[in-house]
C-alpha positions, 0 to 999 in steps of 0.5 A, a space after each residue: 889557647 882558652 882559659 880554664 873555666 871557672 868552677 866553685 863548690 859552694 857549701 851551705 846548709 841553708 837552701 835560701 842562701 844557697 840558691 841565692 848565691 848560686 844563681 848570683 855567681 852563676 850570672 858572673 860567669 862561674 860554673 857552680 856545684 852547690 851542695 848542702 853538707 859536708 858529704 855532698 861536697 866530698 862526693 862533688 870535690 875532685 882535684 883540679 875540678 874547682 877553682 875555689 870552695 865558698 863554705 859556711 862554717 856552720 852547717 847543720 849537723 855532722 862536720 862544719 865547714 872548717 873541717 871540710 875545707 881542711 879535708 879538701 885542702 889536704 886533697 887539693 893544696 892549691 884550693 882557694 878557700 873562702 869561708 863565711 859565716 854570720 858569727 864573728 868568733 868564726 872568723 878567729 876559728 878560721 885563721 887559727 886553722 890557717 884559712 884566711 879572712 872570713 866572708 861575713 854574712 849577711 853580705 849583698 850581691 855586690 860584695 860577691 861580685 868583688 869576691 868572685 873577680 878577685 878569685 878569678 884574677 888569682 886563679 888567672 894569675 896562678 894559671 899564667 905563671 904556672 903556680 897551680 
């Protein structure tokens, strides 16, 4: 039986960052849905559709990425979440809300490949063990 396709919901309000990340992650074999706002993320998300969420903390206007991640986790507790930010203080905010480690901006494309490889391994391990 083939493994489930790997899909990520990418949330970043900066079009340049969003486009570079979407292109790079797509080259790594992932399906990517890239959105610019909290509302777009809520419309795009369907439980079971995405392997992971990669969200910027600081979004222009409205809710921040932490709030989006928390709401999506309420809908889908098994969703893998990685937050990203260029502000060091956001790491503490993400950890305080149970969102784990923050991916620091700026990053290089090798770091993205490492992150996506780790997420893929976690997803496949969860799928084969029945823990999802």
